[in-house]
Phi, psi and omega in degrees: 000140175266179185212158181255123183246137183267103187261137175235164184217114178053047176073004174253132180295129177253338188144165176263136183248147178250135180240120186208173174250129182228110175071030177085352181254131181280136180233155176213131192222155166292123184278326175074021174269156187275340183221161177300321183296312189287327175292318186292330177299315187291323186293318182298321182294314181294323170301323182295315179294320175292328178291325175285006178084014184261172178284130184306316183255126173289131179290136177273006180300136183253351179258035176294143189279170177270167181301332177293315177303321180296310172308311169323294180298322172306305177297340170266336193245335201286146178203148170221160179293330183291340181287122189278320181232099183293323182299315178305307194296317183298316183291326180291310184307307185307320175294327185279321190273001179286334176296341185264340186293323178299327174272333183232355185299333180275347181285143162291146191304325180292338183276355176273125188247167176300326175299318177296324177290327174295318186293314178310307176316300185297324179288325176296324175303334180281344181243341181230162180297153174313310187301313182294320180298311178310305176307315182284332175284331187284322181300314183301321183298317186293320176303318186288317181300315174299318176299319178296318177300325175279001183058043175257351183210136178285333178205184187244108184281350180274354177286124185092352176279121180288135180269161184286154178269126176259129172294120179263071177288136186243122181257127175215164187277146180279171185296331185281320184295315187288323177300315178294323168303313181287330180285324171290320179292329177296324184277351182266216179285161187287327182292320179294323179296313178292324171310294182304315181293323172296323180292318182289328179259002174235336183078017181294147169297164184297313175306307185299329177288311190281352180251004178282139189247154174303329180282357179269345183247141161239103188289332178296308187266355181058053177255138176229120177257122186255097182242005177209160174231102188067247181242024179221190187286156169300180185299317189280354179082003177238161173269156175226152185243127178241167173262129188285125175304136191291335169306324186289330182302306172308311180304318176290326176297316183291324186287329182295326181286330183264345191290133178302141188285153177210150189307324175269006180061053189279143172286336175230079180284103180222141176163207189294322180243154181287341181266004182256139183290148178306138171281161187292332179271357182272132182268349181062026175084000187294325182288323171302317188299316180297329173296312180300329181275357181078037179256138175313154177285131181241139179298316182240085187295318179294323184286336175299325185289323175297318176301314182300317180291321181287319179299314185285330173304305181299300185304343175269003178100005179304154181288135171289335171287318168310310179298324180309304184304308188299318184280337179083025177282139175287327196237129177292334185300327177292316179299326185295344173311331186253013185286339169298343177280343179304134186297334183252019181286113178065024190311299179247019183292321181296346182260007174291328185275122177247139173248000000 
């Protein structure tokens, strides 16, 4: 608790001073208020701001940038060592933060409060999915945190604002659907057959599939090294080593003799030219194959194949710890999304209670 101090000098009253704690440090300032009651009121306002995570003393600086200016600088200058493609990351941040500018863009950064961010969240939820809104608020919070370090914002108003809850629904193909898909892929081009078979039997991400090189495969020892995602490092930033499923070895041997040459020696050279690596938005004909196989339309077809591998691996009795290593998850909590599919998950637990 703070206190109001009546300060005198040589027996002459000089004013009311406020003593309080801000960020663990004791501070004392002149209130410049005419009465003890007004000084007490000012102290309560300061303590209320500190309790909300704001600066106790409002900054008198007048040249704070607007939120739009903060966003412009953030999208042009923000960087972290772990970001693999900084230009792509900045473009994604700019696209994400465009949603907040109509409501907050013209305000100066100190004027944005937690209530403003909460109202923004509620307005966005009426037009966008919870996951999109959650990502928008997270990016806005990162922008304000960066702005504080750059002296562009006095505080982060996103801190403490509750974010939307996103259901982690995992969509995967049934055994009948994946059998039909493999059959359709086998009747299509050899490249598509290899791509779909690799995805369903290894659980690689799309970028890892199309960044895979022949030097990453040893068909004799069945070694599979996941060293790249497209032409950069995997999502975790580290390579991982897997055992190549034996069903893939004859198919890959056959494809190795037919595979078109590419500068990087890619297993799946696909794009406008055969020698060019696949672009991120290219689907390699997978949506068409799914249509031919009678499979429902999916928003992320290649990632659905990854979910399909993981789901059937667990349903077949696979270890959740082994799955974490196979998928390359840095955090076991992500892999635990598949735990409910295990055959012994809560098997007899509900029968423990006896009356």
